[in-house]
C-alpha positions as CSV (number, residue, x, y, z in Angstrom):
1,X,-26.8,-12.5,24.9
2,X,-26.1,-13.3,28.6
3,X,-26.2,-9.6,29.4
4,X,-29.7,-9.4,27.8
5,X,-30.9,-12.4,29.9
6,X,-29.6,-10.8,33.1
7,X,-31.4,-7.6,32.4
8,X,-34.6,-9.4,31.5
9,X,-34.5,-11.6,34.7
10,X,-33.9,-8.5,36.8
11,X,-36.9,-6.8,35.3
12,X,-39.1,-9.8,36.0
13,X,-37.8,-10.0,39.6
14,X,-38.7,-6.3,40.2
15,X,-42.2,-7.0,38.8
16,X,-42.7,-9.9,41.2
17,X,-41.7,-7.8,44.2
18,X,-44.3,-5.2,43.3
19,X,-47.0,-7.8,43.5
20,X,-46.2,-8.5,47.1
21,X,-48.7,-7.0,49.6
22,X,-47.8,-4.2,52.0
23,X,-45.1,-2.6,49.8
24,X,-44.3,1.0,50.5
25,X,-45.5,3.6,47.9
26,X,-42.1,5.1,47.6
27,X,-40.5,1.7,47.1
28,X,-43.1,0.9,44.5
29,X,-42.3,4.1,42.7
30,X,-38.6,3.3,42.7
31,X,-39.3,-0.2,41.4
32,X,-41.4,1.3,38.5
33,X,-38.5,3.6,37.6
34,X,-36.0,0.7,37.7
35,X,-38.3,-1.5,35.5
36,X,-38.6,1.3,32.9
37,X,-34.8,1.7,32.9
38,X,-34.3,-2.0,32.4
39,X,-36.9,-2.1,29.6
40,X,-35.1,0.8,27.8
41,X,-31.8,-1.0,28.2
42,X,-33.2,-4.2,26.7
43,X,-34.7,-2.3,23.8
44,X,-31.4,-0.5,23.1
45,X,-29.5,-3.7,23.1
46,X,-31.7,-5.0,20.3
47,X,-31.9,-1.7,18.3
48,X,-28.2,-0.6,18.6
49,X,-26.8,-2.9,15.8
50,X,-29.5,-1.8,13.4
51,X,-29.1,1.9,14.2
52,X,-25.3,1.6,13.8
53,X,-25.7,-0.2,10.5
54,X,-28.2,2.3,9.2
55,X,-25.8,5.1,10.1
56,X,-22.9,3.5,8.2
57,X,-25.2,3.1,5.2
58,X,-26.3,6.7,5.3
59,X,-22.6,7.8,5.6
60,X,-21.6,5.7,2.5
61,X,-24.6,7.0,0.6
62,X,-23.6,10.5,1.4
63,X,-20.1,9.9,0.1
64,X,-21.4,8.4,-3.1
65,X,-23.4,11.5,-3.7
66,X,-20.4,13.8,-3.1
67,X,-18.0,11.9,-5.3
68,X,-18.7,12.4,-9.0
69,X,-16.8,10.6,-11.8
70,X,-17.5,11.5,-15.4
71,X,-16.6,9.2,-18.3
72,X,-15.7,11.2,-21.4
73,X,-14.5,10.5,-25.0
74,X,-14.6,6.8,-25.2
75,X,-12.7,5.8,-28.4
76,X,-11.5,2.6,-29.9
77,X,-9.6,1.0,-32.7
78,X,-9.7,-2.7,-33.6
79,X,-7.9,-5.2,-35.8
80,X,-9.5,-8.3,-37.3
81,X,-7.5,-10.8,-39.4
82,X,-6.5,-14.4,-39.4
83,X,-3.4,-13.9,-37.2
84,X,-4.7,-11.5,-34.6
85,X,-7.9,-9.9,-33.2
86,X,-7.4,-6.9,-30.9
87,X,-9.2,-3.8,-29.8
88,X,-7.7,-0.8,-28.1
89,X,-10.0,1.4,-26.0
90,X,-9.2,4.8,-24.5
91,X,-11.4,6.7,-22.1
92,X,-11.1,9.9,-20.2
93,X,-12.3,10.0,-16.6
94,X,-12.8,13.2,-14.7
95,X,-13.2,13.4,-10.9
96,X,-14.6,16.2,-8.9
97,X,-12.9,17.7,-5.8
98,X,-14.8,15.8,-3.2
99,X,-12.6,14.6,-0.4
100,X,-13.7,10.9,-0.5
101,X,-11.5,7.9,-0.5
102,X,-11.6,6.4,-4.0
103,X,-10.5,2.7,-3.8
104,X,-11.1,1.7,-7.4
105,X,-13.2,2.3,-10.5
106,X,-15.4,-0.3,-12.2
107,X,-15.7,0.0,-16.0
108,X,-18.7,-1.7,-17.5
109,X,-18.4,-2.0,-21.3
110,X,-21.3,-3.2,-23.5
111,X,-20.2,-4.6,-26.9
112,X,-21.9,-4.5,-30.2
113,X,-23.8,-7.8,-29.4
114,X,-25.1,-6.5,-26.1
115,X,-22.7,-8.5,-23.9
116,X,-21.1,-6.9,-20.8
117,X,-17.3,-6.7,-20.1
118,X,-16.1,-5.5,-16.7
119,X,-12.7,-4.0,-16.0
120,X,-11.2,-2.6,-12.8
121,X,-7.7,-1.1,-12.1
122,X,-6.1,-4.5,-12.7
123,X,-7.1,-4.5,-16.3
124,X,-5.9,-0.9,-17.2
125,X,-2.8,-0.3,-19.3
126,X,-1.8,2.8,-17.3
127,X,1.2,2.5,-15.0
128,X,-0.4,4.8,-12.5
129,X,-4.2,4.2,-12.2
130,X,-4.9,6.4,-9.1
131,X,-7.3,9.2,-9.9
132,X,-6.7,12.2,-7.5
133,X,-9.2,14.9,-6.5
134,X,-10.0,17.2,-9.3
135,X,-7.9,15.2,-11.8
136,X,-8.8,14.1,-15.4
137,X,-6.9,11.0,-16.6
138,X,-6.8,9.0,-19.8
139,X,-7.3,5.2,-19.2
140,X,-6.4,2.5,-21.7
141,X,-7.7,-1.0,-22.2
142,X,-6.5,-3.8,-24.5
143,X,-8.3,-6.9,-25.6
144,X,-6.7,-9.7,-27.6
145,X,-7.8,-13.2,-28.8
146,X,-11.1,-14.9,-29.5
147,X,-12.1,-15.2,-25.8
148,X,-11.3,-11.6,-24.8
149,X,-11.7,-9.6,-27.9
150,X,-14.8,-7.3,-28.3
151,X,-15.8,-4.0,-30.0
152,X,-17.2,-1.6,-27.4
153,X,-20.5,0.1,-28.0
154,X,-20.8,2.0,-24.7
155,X,-19.3,2.3,-21.2
156,X,-20.6,3.2,-17.7
157,X,-18.3,3.7,-14.7
158,X,-18.8,3.1,-11.0
159,X,-16.8,4.4,-8.1
160,X,-15.6,2.0,-5.3
161,X,-15.2,3.7,-2.0
162,X,-14.7,3.1,1.7
163,X,-13.3,0.2,3.8
164,X,-16.2,-2.0,2.7
165,X,-15.5,-1.4,-1.0
166,X,-19.0,0.0,-1.6
167,X,-19.9,0.4,-5.3
168,X,-21.7,3.7,-5.9
169,X,-24.4,4.1,-8.5
170,X,-23.2,5.8,-11.7
171,X,-23.9,9.5,-11.8
172,X,-22.4,10.2,-15.3
173,X,-24.7,7.7,-17.1
174,X,-23.9,5.6,-20.2
175,X,-21.3,7.0,-22.6
176,X,-21.2,5.9,-26.2
177,X,-17.9,4.6,-27.6
178,X,-16.8,5.7,-31.1
179,X,-14.3,4.3,-33.5
180,X,-11.4,6.6,-34.0
181,X,-8.8,7.0,-36.8
182,X,-5.2,6.8,-35.7
183,X,-2.3,7.4,-38.0
184,X,-0.8,3.9,-38.5
185,X,2.6,3.2,-37.0
186,X,5.4,0.8,-37.7
187,X,4.1,-2.6,-36.7
188,X,7.0,-4.9,-37.8
189,X,8.7,-4.8,-34.4
190,X,10.5,-8.1,-34.9
191,X,11.8,-6.6,-38.2
192,X,11.3,-10.0,-39.9
193,X,9.7,-8.6,-43.0
194,X,6.2,-9.9,-42.1
195,X,3.7,-9.1,-39.4
196,X,2.7,-11.8,-36.8
197,X,1.9,-12.3,-33.2
198,X,5.6,-11.9,-32.2
199,X,5.4,-8.3,-33.4
200,X,2.5,-7.6,-31.0
201,X,4.4,-9.3,-28.1
202,X,7.6,-7.3,-28.9
203,X,5.7,-4.0,-29.0
204,X,3.9,-4.8,-25.7
205,X,7.2,-5.6,-24.0
206,X,8.8,-2.4,-25.4
207,X,5.8,-0.3,-24.3
208,X,5.7,-1.9,-20.8
209,X,9.4,-1.3,-20.5
210,X,8.9,2.5,-21.1
211,X,11.2,2.5,-24.2
212,X,10.4,5.4,-26.5
213,X,10.7,3.0,-29.5
214,X,7.1,2.2,-28.7
215,X,6.2,5.9,-29.1
216,X,4.6,5.4,-32.5
217,X,2.7,8.6,-32.7
218,X,5.9,10.6,-31.9
219,X,4.5,12.7,-29.0
220,X,7.3,11.7,-26.6
221,X,4.7,10.0,-24.4
222,X,3.7,6.3,-24.0
223,X,0.0,5.9,-23.8
224,X,-3.1,4.2,-25.4
225,X,-2.6,6.2,-28.6
226,X,0.6,4.3,-29.3
227,X,-1.3,1.1,-28.9
228,X,-3.9,2.3,-31.3
229,X,-1.2,3.4,-33.8
230,X,0.3,-0.1,-33.6
231,X,-2.9,-2.0,-34.1
232,X,-3.8,0.4,-37.0
233,X,-0.4,-0.2,-38.5
234,X,-0.7,-4.0,-38.0
235,X,-4.1,-4.0,-39.6
236,X,-2.7,-2.1,-42.7
237,X,0.4,-4.2,-42.9
238,X,2.8,-1.4,-42.1
239,X,6.5,-2.5,-42.0
240,X,9.3,-0.5,-40.4
241,X,11.8,1.6,-42.4
242,X,13.6,1.5,-44.7
243,X,10.7,-0.3,-46.4
244,X,7.8,1.5,-44.8
245,X,4.7,0.3,-46.6
246,X,2.5,3.0,-45.0
247,X,4.5,5.9,-46.3
248,X,2.8,8.0,-49.0
């Protein structure tokens, strides 16, 4: 601010000198040039922040256009009974090969009642949530209890990029979520002969500990489909062997 005042005062001083009588034509020309230079400097001081900010916005907008995330195959299973209400959601996300720093992904779910539910990387079941260039990854979400439980109707995803965590507009649009049928798995993890909340907690701890006992669909992988197998088994009252109530 002080710098701007100094330049302005200098310009006014030059103008006053030009009003004095008997001034040389060459000197007058030099003074005019100096006044123009000072005026340009003053204008640039005011415009520079706006120009710089506009340039940053254009750069971010360009990165948003380059980076494309596609949401695919949104599926869910849910459980509703007196002891437990849960929904397990799986969603494939495909990223193009654009070399843009992806900081996070925002998942905007809309439920059957039209309410919105927002997740970011902190609410994903995956151990590794980073989505690399050209990669397709399956993401899983779990909701439990009266306050968090919902049945998804659709989902829309948004990329978060750059140091300022800019949220880009969605380019893939809204994707419909569909209920899926998963072969029910053994849900009596406490092996107490009945199913309750402790079975769910035991399964969650086993899954988070990367123990293959939680591999309920027997594909040698721990992912959202094991959660879906558990909730499906819980809903159907599936006990563990030797008294497997879900066996044909």
